C-alpha positions, 0 to 999 in steps of 0.5 A: 499499500502507498504511504498516507500523506498528511499535513504533518508529513508534508515538507516545510516551505522553503526560505522566503515563504514567510515574506509572501505568506500574508498575500497568499492568505489574503487570496485564500480568504478571498477565494473562500468568500467567493465560494461561499457567496450567494448564487441567487439571481446569477446565471450558472456560468456567472457564479464561477467568474469571481473564482476564476478572477481570484485564481488568475490574480493569485497565479499572476502574483506568483508568476510576477514574483518569479519571472518579472521581479525575480523575488523568489527562488526556484525551490519556492516557486516549484513548491508553490506550484506543487502545493496548489498556490498557483495554476501551473498550466496557466503559467505554462501558457503565459510563457508562450508567445501570444498567450501573455494576457490569457485570463484562464484556460477555458479561453483557449478551449474553442469547444465550449463556445459558440462558433468555435470562437475564443475569449476576448482576452485572446484578441489583440487590442488593435482588433477591438472596437467599441460598440457604443462609440469612444465613451466608457460603458457600464462595466469592464469590457462593456460594449467591446466587440471583436472584429475578428470574431464577427468576421469569422462568424460572417465567413462561416455563415456565407460558407453555409449559405453557399453549401445550401445553394449548391445543395438546392441546385443539385436537388433541382437537377435531380427533379428534372 
């Protein structure tokens, strides 16, 4: 039988953890509050948004400490990833070109979206335009639309129309 692991048998954190422990505890408290928050009046997918935001912020904090500021050691960074303080898969995507501003891993999974699109965080800012003019909006991202996704949707629609038209022509030939 494999050995049973408990909190007592876990390795102690490497040196430097005490410096960032307070911030990580704040993120843990925010996460607990987000999980225990009321879900009444919200859509099913809206209930997970705060959890994704906190997870992203915590992972970005660890990523910035190691890669940007170089404030923590390699041993501490590996220990944080191993013990679930940051999302290792998300950080691996951030290291790739074009994925630097990725908010979560669901954004790159095209199977969960209509028209096989991607999230707004994957679209370069140069390709974005506002629907309501130059002004603000009521919230973060309100009124922002991606020209690329609209173009993709239009192209798919036109392809379907052409395929339908070809099928209709074939049917007319067989009717004669």
